[in-house]
Z-matrix of the N, CA and C atoms (Angstrom, degrees):
N
C 1 1.455
C 2 1.518 1 108.59
N 3 1.331 2 117.64 1 136.85
C 4 1.451 3 121.46 2 -176.52
C 5 1.523 4 113.12 3 -71.07
N 6 1.322 5 119.05 4 -16.34
C 7 1.454 6 121.52 5 -179.65
C 8 1.521 7 114.11 6 -78.14
N 9 1.332 8 117.40 7 -8.58
C 10 1.456 9 120.04 8 179.59
C 11 1.519 10 110.60 9 -62.90
N 12 1.333 11 116.28 10 136.36
C 13 1.454 12 121.05 11 177.38
C 14 1.514 13 114.23 12 86.68
N 15 1.316 14 118.46 13 5.44
C 16 1.469 15 121.06 14 179.93
C 17 1.523 16 109.48 15 -64.26
N 18 1.337 17 117.26 16 141.43
C 19 1.464 18 120.11 17 -179.88
C 20 1.521 19 111.71 18 -73.95
N 21 1.300 20 115.92 19 153.67
C 22 1.456 21 121.43 20 170.27
C 23 1.521 22 106.18 21 -86.74
N 24 1.314 23 117.22 22 114.42
C 25 1.457 24 120.82 23 -178.56
C 26 1.514 25 108.99 24 -92.56
N 27 1.327 26 115.85 25 136.62
C 28 1.461 27 120.06 26 -172.03
C 29 1.526 28 113.73 27 -95.50
N 30 1.302 29 118.60 28 3.59
C 31 1.456 30 119.34 29 179.90
C 32 1.529 31 109.10 30 -65.14
N 33 1.305 32 116.06 31 131.20
C 34 1.456 33 120.52 32 -178.08
C 35 1.519 34 112.68 33 -126.23
N 36 1.340 35 117.60 34 -11.78
C 37 1.454 36 118.94 35 -174.42
C 38 1.523 37 110.16 36 -146.62
N 39 1.314 38 115.22 37 119.77
C 40 1.451 39 120.47 38 177.08
C 41 1.517 40 111.46 39 -116.45
N 42 1.339 41 116.79 40 25.66
C 43 1.461 42 121.36 41 -174.00
C 44 1.518 43 113.20 42 -61.54
N 45 1.329 44 117.80 43 -23.36
C 46 1.462 45 119.60 44 -179.07
C 47 1.526 46 112.36 45 -101.77
N 48 1.334 47 117.15 46 14.25
C 49 1.464 48 120.98 47 -177.51
C 50 1.535 49 111.24 48 -111.42
N 51 1.323 50 114.23 49 143.95
C 52 1.468 51 121.13 50 171.97
C 53 1.512 52 107.12 51 -100.40
N 54 1.320 53 116.75 52 122.08
C 55 1.467 54 121.33 53 -176.33
C 56 1.526 55 109.10 54 -126.46
N 57 1.332 56 114.65 55 137.00
C 58 1.463 57 120.93 56 174.95
C 59 1.518 58 109.17 57 -118.26
N 60 1.309 59 115.48 58 144.50
C 61 1.458 60 122.46 59 175.89
C 62 1.518 61 107.11 60 -118.23
N 63 1.332 62 115.96 61 128.00
C 64 1.456 63 120.64 62 174.27
C 65 1.524 64 106.99 63 -115.37
N 66 1.330 65 115.66 64 125.81
C 67 1.461 66 120.50 65 -172.49
C 68 1.530 67 110.79 66 -130.35
N 69 1.322 68 114.77 67 137.17
C 70 1.454 69 121.22 68 176.37
C 71 1.528 70 109.95 69 -74.47
N 72 1.328 71 115.91 70 166.66
C 73 1.457 72 120.41 71 -179.23
C 74 1.526 73 114.03 72 -107.94
N 75 1.324 74 118.47 73 -16.76
C 76 1.466 75 120.68 74 179.54
C 77 1.525 76 110.33 75 -63.26
N 78 1.315 77 117.87 76 148.22
C 79 1.466 78 124.71 77 177.96
C 80 1.525 79 110.20 78 59.96
N 81 1.319 80 114.53 79 67.74
C 82 1.461 81 122.61 80 -170.68
C 83 1.531 82 114.05 81 -53.57
N 84 1.305 83 119.14 82 -43.30
C 85 1.469 84 120.48 83 -178.21
C 86 1.521 85 110.79 84 -63.04
N 87 1.321 86 116.95 85 -46.84
C 88 1.464 87 121.36 86 178.77
C 89 1.525 88 110.03 87 -62.91
N 90 1.331 89 116.37 88 -45.36
C 91 1.467 90 119.80 89 -178.15
C 92 1.524 91 111.87 90 -65.44
N 93 1.323 92 117.83 91 -36.77
C 94 1.466 93 119.85 92 176.27
C 95 1.524 94 110.61 93 -60.53
N 96 1.331 95 116.84 94 -41.41
C 97 1.458 96 120.35 95 177.77
C 98 1.520 97 111.93 96 -64.83
N 99 1.329 98 117.10 97 -46.25
C 100 1.466 99 120.76 98 179.60
C 101 1.530 100 110.93 99 -60.79
N 102 1.321 101 116.05 100 -45.73
C 103 1.465 102 119.74 101 -178.57
C 104 1.525 103 111.20 102 -67.62
N 105 1.319 104 118.05 103 -39.00
C 106 1.469 105 120.19 104 176.35
C 107 1.532 106 110.92 105 -61.65
N 108 1.335 107 116.98 106 -43.43
C 109 1.463 108 120.37 107 177.74
C 110 1.513 109 111.90 108 -62.81
N 111 1.326 110 116.54 109 -40.50
C 112 1.466 111 120.57 110 178.75
C 113 1.525 112 110.66 111 -63.96
N 114 1.312 113 116.66 112 -45.05
C 115 1.466 114 119.84 113 -179.02
C 116 1.529 115 111.55 114 -66.52
N 117 1.319 116 116.46 115 -36.42
C 118 1.467 117 120.49 116 176.72
C 119 1.533 118 110.23 117 -62.73
N 120 1.334 119 116.74 118 -43.56
C 121 1.465 120 120.24 119 179.03
C 122 1.527 121 111.00 120 -64.45
N 123 1.324 122 117.23 121 -42.06
C 124 1.463 123 120.40 122 178.71
C 125 1.525 124 110.77 123 -61.47
N 126 1.319 125 116.07 124 -39.99
C 127 1.458 126 120.65 125 177.67
C 128 1.533 127 110.71 126 -65.37
N 129 1.332 128 117.24 127 -45.77
C 130 1.472 129 121.22 128 178.95
C 131 1.523 130 111.58 129 -60.92
N 132 1.325 131 117.27 130 -33.24
C 133 1.468 132 122.05 131 -179.21
C 134 1.520 133 112.35 132 -88.79
N 135 1.323 134 117.26 133 3.50
C 136 1.468 135 123.92 134 177.57
C 137 1.524 136 112.63 135 60.68
N 138 1.318 137 117.17 136 31.66
C 139 1.469 138 120.48 137 176.47
C 140 1.529 139 107.20 138 -74.18
N 141 1.337 140 116.55 139 120.54
C 142 1.462 141 118.78 140 -176.16
C 143 1.531 142 112.15 141 -79.63
N 144 1.298 143 116.99 142 133.59
C 145 1.452 144 124.36 143 171.26
C 146 1.528 145 114.69 144 45.04
N 147 1.323 146 118.05 145 61.51
C 148 1.461 147 118.95 146 176.61
C 149 1.532 148 110.43 147 -64.15
N 150 1.299 149 115.51 148 147.34
C 151 1.460 150 121.73 149 176.76
C 152 1.520 151 108.45 150 -91.08
N 153 1.327 152 117.27 151 133.57
C 154 1.458 153 122.06 152 176.92
C 155 1.526 154 108.02 153 -119.37
N 156 1.326 155 115.22 154 127.03
C 157 1.454 156 122.55 155 179.22
C 158 1.526 157 107.57 156 -122.99
N 159 1.324 158 117.48 157 133.05
C 160 1.465 159 121.37 158 178.12
C 161 1.523 160 108.78 159 -107.57
N 162 1.327 161 115.95 160 135.16
C 163 1.460 162 123.06 161 176.43
C 164 1.526 163 107.70 162 -122.14
N 165 1.344 164 117.32 163 162.07
C 166 1.469 165 118.54 164 -175.64
C 167 1.525 166 114.42 165 -57.58
N 168 1.329 167 117.81 166 -52.02
C 169 1.460 168 119.82 167 -175.31
C 170 1.513 169 111.83 168 -143.88
N 171 1.319 170 115.80 169 -178.84
C 172 1.462 171 121.02 170 -178.19
C 173 1.525 172 112.83 171 -64.24
N 174 1.329 173 116.94 172 -31.64
C 175 1.462 174 119.50 173 -178.93
C 176 1.525 175 111.75 174 -63.45
N 177 1.313 176 117.44 175 -25.33
C 178 1.467 177 121.76 176 179.99
C 179 1.529 178 113.27 177 -85.28
N 180 1.312 179 117.83 178 -6.60
C 181 1.470 180 120.48 179 -178.09
C 182 1.527 181 113.93 180 -60.39
N 183 1.347 182 120.00 181 -46.15
C 184 1.474 183 118.65 182 -176.44
C 185 1.525 184 114.48 183 -60.06
N 186 1.323 185 118.54 184 -42.91
C 187 1.464 186 118.75 185 -178.38
C 188 1.525 187 110.96 186 -66.76
N 189 1.328 188 116.89 187 -39.63
C 190 1.463 189 119.54 188 177.66
C 191 1.527 190 110.54 189 -66.55
N 192 1.323 191 116.96 190 -41.23
C 193 1.474 192 120.60 191 178.01
C 194 1.525 193 110.66 192 -61.85
N 195 1.331 194 116.81 193 -38.76
C 196 1.478 195 120.93 194 -179.91
C 197 1.522 196 111.00 195 -64.42
N 198 1.320 197 116.79 196 -43.54
C 199 1.464 198 120.48 197 178.77
C 200 1.530 199 110.04 198 -63.47
N 201 1.322 200 117.22 199 -45.00
C 202 1.468 201 120.42 200 179.82
C 203 1.527 202 111.44 201 -64.11
N 204 1.314 203 117.25 202 -41.65
C 205 1.468 204 120.36 203 178.29
C 206 1.526 205 110.54 204 -61.52
N 207 1.312 206 116.82 205 -34.66
C 208 1.457 207 121.12 206 179.25
C 209 1.517 208 113.89 207 -77.15
N 210 1.301 209 117.51 208 -9.41
C 211 1.468 210 121.34 209 -179.36
C 212 1.523 211 113.13 210 -99.20
N 213 1.317 212 116.87 211 15.36
C 214 1.455 213 120.28 212 171.61
C 215 1.513 214 116.78 213 94.67
N 216 1.313 215 118.70 214 9.69
C 217 1.458 216 119.26 215 176.49
C 218 1.520 217 109.67 216 -72.14
N 219 1.317 218 116.71 217 145.10
C 220 1.462 219 122.49 218 179.15
C 221 1.516 220 111.66 219 -79.81
N 222 1.322 221 117.49 220 -23.92
C 223 1.460 222 123.15 221 177.75
C 224 1.519 223 108.23 222 -154.89
N 225 1.322 224 114.70 223 149.07
C 226 1.458 225 122.08 224 175.28
C 227 1.525 226 106.99 225 -127.02
N 228 1.314 227 116.11 226 137.84
C 229 1.456 228 121.21 227 178.44
C 230 1.524 229 107.86 228 -117.17
N 231 1.332 230 116.34 229 126.92
C 232 1.462 231 121.78 230 -179.92
C 233 1.521 232 109.30 231 -107.13
N 234 1.327 233 116.04 232 126.37
C 235 1.466 234 122.26 233 -179.24
C 236 1.525 235 109.82 234 -122.24
N 237 1.306 236 115.33 235 130.17
C 238 1.455 237 119.59 236 178.18
C 239 1.511 238 110.38 237 -166.50
N 240 1.323 239 115.76 238 176.78
C 241 1.460 240 120.83 239 176.96
C 242 1.520 241 108.24 240 -148.94
N 243 1.329 242 114.74 241 135.82
C 244 1.458 243 121.65 242 174.35
C 245 1.523 244 105.91 243 -128.40
N 246 1.330 245 115.69 244 124.13
C 247 1.463 246 120.78 245 -177.95
C 248 1.519 247 108.41 246 -112.28
N 249 1.315 248 115.32 247 130.05
C 250 1.461 249 121.93 248 -176.25
C 251 1.527 250 111.00 249 -56.84
N 252 1.294 251 114.66 250 137.81
C 253 1.464 252 121.40 251 174.91
C 254 1.521 253 108.25 252 -120.41
N 255 1.299 254 116.42 253 -156.70
C 256 1.456 255 121.24 254 -176.41
C 257 1.516 256 114.79 255 -94.94
N 258 1.343 257 117.42 256 7.87
C 259 1.466 258 120.73 257 -179.68
C 260 1.525 259 109.89 258 -127.13
N 261 1.320 260 117.95 259 169.89
C 262 1.475 261 121.03 260 178.64
C 263 1.532 262 113.58 261 -69.66
N 264 1.324 263 118.72 262 -2.64
C 265 1.464 264 122.04 263 -179.96
C 266 1.524 265 111.78 264 -49.05
N 267 1.319 266 117.45 265 -43.69
C 268 1.459 267 123.45 266 179.53
C 269 1.530 268 110.79 267 -53.86
N 270 1.326 269 116.36 268 -49.35
C 271 1.459 270 121.02 269 -177.30
C 272 1.525 271 111.50 270 -62.72
N 273 1.325 272 116.56 271 -43.72
C 274 1.464 273 120.27 272 -178.50
C 275 1.525 274 111.59 273 -66.86
N 276 1.312 275 116.54 274 -43.68
C 277 1.465 276 119.51 275 -179.61
C 278 1.527 277 110.43 276 -66.04
N 279 1.327 278 117.50 277 -46.61
C 280 1.471 279 120.35 278 -179.29
C 281 1.526 280 111.11 279 -60.52
N 282 1.319 281 116.30 280 -44.76
C 283 1.469 282 120.01 281 -179.98
C 284 1.532 283 110.69 282 -64.45
N 285 1.325 284 116.88 283 -45.45
C 286 1.458 285 120.29 284 -179.07
C 287 1.519 286 112.53 285 -62.88
N 288 1.326 287 116.45 286 -43.96
C 289 1.464 288 120.61 287 -179.76
C 290 1.524 289 110.53 288 -65.03
N 291 1.319 290 116.54 289 -46.61
C 292 1.465 291 120.29 290 -178.64
C 293 1.528 292 111.16 291 -62.51
N 294 1.318 293 116.75 292 -48.44
C 295 1.463 294 119.74 293 179.43
C 296 1.525 295 111.36 294 -64.46
N 297 1.335 296 116.46 295 -40.64
C 298 1.456 297 119.86 296 -179.75
C 299 1.518 298 112.67 297 -63.51
N 300 1.315 299 117.15 298 -45.80
C 301 1.466 300 120.04 299 -179.95
C 302 1.523 301 111.31 300 -67.81
N 303 1.328 302 116.92 301 -37.21
C 304 1.471 303 120.17 302 175.53
C 305 1.521 304 110.05 303 -60.92
N 306 1.315 305 116.24 304 -44.63
C 307 1.466 306 120.97 305 -179.49
C 308 1.526 307 111.05 306 -62.44
N 309 1.312 308 117.65 307 -39.57
C 310 1.463 309 120.52 308 178.00
C 311 1.525 310 110.11 309 -57.19
N 312 1.324 311 116.78 310 -50.20
C 313 1.461 312 120.11 311 -178.99
C 314 1.519 313 113.00 312 -63.23
N 315 1.312 314 116.69 313 -44.58
C 316 1.466 315 120.52 314 -177.87
C 317 1.532 316 110.58 315 -68.36
N 318 1.321 317 117.21 316 -44.45
C 319 1.467 318 120.50 317 -177.33
C 320 1.516 319 113.54 318 -69.44
N 321 1.328 320 117.67 319 -33.60
C 322 1.468 321 120.49 320 -174.43
C 323 1.518 322 113.60 321 -101.47
N 324 1.328 323 117.52 322 -20.34
C 325 1.458 324 119.99 323 -174.03
C 326 1.519 325 112.94 324 76.93
N 327 1.318 326 117.60 325 8.08
C 328 1.462 327 122.64 326 178.65
C 329 1.530 328 107.88 327 -97.32
N 330 1.326 329 117.76 328 123.25
C 331 1.468 330 119.60 329 178.34
C 332 1.521 331 111.53 330 -59.92
N 333 1.331 332 114.79 331 136.79
C 334 1.457 333 121.18 332 177.54
C 335 1.527 334 107.60 333 -118.12
N 336 1.314 335 116.22 334 114.73
C 337 1.462 336 120.90 335 176.18
C 338 1.515 337 109.26 336 -74.73
N 339 1.325 338 116.55 337 126.31
C 340 1.460 339 121.82 338 -176.07
C 341 1.517 340 109.74 339 -95.86
N 342 1.313 341 115.38 340 97.09
C 343 1.455 342 121.79 341 178.20
C 344 1.516 343 110.52 342 -113.93
N 345 1.328 344 116.07 343 43.10
C 346 1.459 345 121.12 344 179.75
C 347 1.523 346 108.16 345 -103.41
N 348 1.309 347 116.06 346 116.08
C 349 1.458 348 120.96 347 178.82
C 350 1.528 349 108.93 348 -82.56
N 351 1.309 350 116.44 349 130.50
C 352 1.467 351 122.10 350 176.35
C 353 1.520 352 106.20 351 -121.50
N 354 1.318 353 115.69 352 95.98
C 355 1.461 354 121.27 353 -167.93
C 356 1.525 355 112.16 354 -120.10
N 357 1.330 356 114.65 355 153.56
C 358 1.458 357 120.61 356 175.65
C 359 1.522 358 112.06 357 -77.35
N 360 1.346 359 116.24 358 -30.68
C 361 1.461 360 120.13 359 -176.24
C 362 1.524 361 110.87 360 -137.17
N 363 1.321 362 115.06 361 160.00
C 364 1.453 363 119.51 362 175.75
C 365 1.529 364 110.53 363 -63.31
N 366 1.330 365 117.64 364 -35.65
C 367 1.466 366 121.07 365 179.16
C 368 1.534 367 110.93 366 -59.07
N 369 1.346 368 116.90 367 -42.35
C 370 1.467 369 120.39 368 177.24
C 371 1.528 370 110.59 369 -61.32
N 372 1.320 371 116.92 370 -41.36
C 373 1.465 372 120.37 371 179.63
C 374 1.525 373 110.71 372 -64.48
N 375 1.327 374 116.96 373 -45.50
C 376 1.460 375 120.62 374 178.90
C 377 1.522 376 111.40 375 -61.15
N 378 1.330 377 117.04 376 -34.31
C 379 1.459 378 121.58 377 -178.86
C 380 1.527 379 112.64 378 -71.89
N 381 1.321 380 117.90 379 -16.24
C 382 1.462 381 122.25 380 -178.73
C 383 1.526 382 112.74 381 -109.02
N 384 1.328 383 116.77 382 -1.31
C 385 1.462 384 121.78 383 -170.58
C 386 1.524 385 114.79 384 -86.37
N 387 1.311 386 118.98 385 -0.66
C 388 1.459 387 120.22 386 179.41
C 389 1.516 388 113.82 387 76.42
N 390 1.303 389 116.45 388 19.67
C 391 1.462 390 121.25 389 178.23
C 392 1.531 391 110.00 390 -82.73
N 393 1.326 392 118.78 391 164.01
C 394 1.467 393 118.92 392 174.30
C 395 1.533 394 109.64 393 -54.76
N 396 1.305 395 116.86 394 127.21
C 397 1.449 396 122.27 395 -178.38
C 398 1.522 397 114.44 396 91.36
N 399 1.341 398 117.93 397 -9.51
C 400 1.466 399 120.82 398 176.85
C 401 1.521 400 109.95 399 -71.03
N 402 1.333 401 116.34 400 148.57
C 403 1.460 402 119.68 401 177.89
C 404 1.523 403 112.54 402 -88.20
N 405 1.335 404 117.07 403 -15.57
C 406 1.464 405 120.68 404 -179.29
C 407 1.517 406 110.05 405 -138.28
N 408 1.323 407 115.69 406 161.53
C 409 1.462 408 122.97 407 -179.67
C 410 1.524 409 108.22 408 -132.77
N 411 1.332 410 115.73 409 78.56
C 412 1.463 411 121.33 410 -172.81
C 413 1.523 412 113.45 411 -68.69
N 414 1.316 413 119.29 412 -25.86
C 415 1.461 414 120.76 413 174.57
C 416 1.515 415 110.93 414 -65.00
N 417 1.318 416 115.91 415 -45.29
C 418 1.469 417 122.00 416 177.42
C 419 1.528 418 109.99 417 -62.71
N 420 1.324 419 116.57 418 -45.81
C 421 1.465 420 120.86 419 -178.92
C 422 1.524 421 111.97 420 -62.07
N 423 1.335 422 117.54 421 -40.14
C 424 1.462 423 120.80 422 -178.68
C 425 1.525 424 111.16 423 -64.51
N 426 1.320 425 117.07 424 -41.38
C 427 1.464 426 120.66 425 177.40
C 428 1.520 427 110.37 426 -64.56
N 429 1.318 428 116.75 427 -47.33
C 430 1.461 429 120.16 428 -178.00
C 431 1.521 430 110.80 429 -59.58
N 432 1.329 431 117.76 430 -42.62
C 433 1.469 432 120.91 431 179.34
C 434 1.524 433 111.49 432 -65.20
N 435 1.324 434 117.51 433 -43.83
C 436 1.464 435 120.50 434 -178.70
C 437 1.523 436 111.59 435 -65.91
N 438 1.329 437 116.95 436 -44.35
C 439 1.467 438 120.65 437 -179.31
C 440 1.525 439 110.20 438 -67.97
N 441 1.327 440 117.52 439 -40.29
C 442 1.470 441 119.90 440 177.65
C 443 1.526 442 110.68 441 -62.30
N 444 1.317 443 117.26 442 -41.34
C 445 1.462 444 120.34 443 179.10
C 446 1.521 445 111.07 444 -67.11
N 447 1.329 446 117.42 445 -41.87
C 448 1.465 447 120.47 446 176.98
C 449 1.522 448 111.06 447 -60.25
N 450 1.333 449 117.20 448 -40.96
C 451 1.469 450 120.95 449 178.93
C 452 1.524 451 111.07 450 -65.62
N 453 1.325 452 116.88 451 -41.31
C 454 1.472 453 120.44 452 177.92
C 455 1.527 454 110.49 453 -62.55
N 456 1.331 455 116.21 454 -46.56
C 457 1.467 456 119.66 455 -178.26
C 458 1.522 457 111.78 456 -65.15
N 459 1.319 458 115.99 457 -37.14
C 460 1.464 459 119.41 458 178.21
C 461 1.532 460 111.33 459 -63.60
N 462 1.329 461 117.15 460 -31.10
C 463 1.461 462 121.57 461 -177.49
C 464 1.537 463 113.15 462 -83.17
N 465 1.324 464 117.99 463 -11.18
C 466 1.460 465 120.20 464 179.16
C 467 1.519 466 108.56 465 -72.05
N 468 1.346 467 116.82 466 123.06
C 469 1.465 468 118.77 467 -178.29
C 470 1.529 469 111.02 468 -74.00
N 471 1.313 470 114.60 469 150.79
C 472 1.460 471 120.32 470 171.89
C 473 1.530 472 108.15 471 -66.15
N 474 1.323 473 117.81 472 142.01
C 475 1.462 474 118.88 473 178.56
C 476 1.528 475 111.65 474 -67.59
N 477 1.315 476 115.34 475 146.21
C 478 1.460 477 120.45 476 177.28
C 479 1.517 478 109.12 477 -68.36
N 480 1.275 479 115.77 478 142.29
C 481 1.489 480 119.97 479 179.60
C 482 1.487 481 110.50 480 -113.89
């Protein structure tokens, strides 16, 4: 299972953080699970009034994340799913989304939670979507990682000049 070895994150309160979630619309059942897990994590972390933006597919996540990061959010969480098909489309979309979201975080300094499932089968995606019977909850994990990183970065002192 890919969840083995996950760190225990100690963030318990995100009440002073602004968090946005950008979620794709493809594969509605999987996306509903990811978004439910993300919202549950935001609620558990006491993040007030998170913004949720829906985009058509995973390929659109980086541009939406970039706009949100530029609008003053302390963290952005990207949720999507790409399921392998019979063409190289899967490889191009996965690479583009991963590189795009990485670039958003590096260029803006805003943590981007990576909740994009890249699976060989729909069954694998359902098993990671945080649905009843799923073995993992990647929407919840993506929020927790982004909020924990935002809290860590906020606590880093400015260097003395």
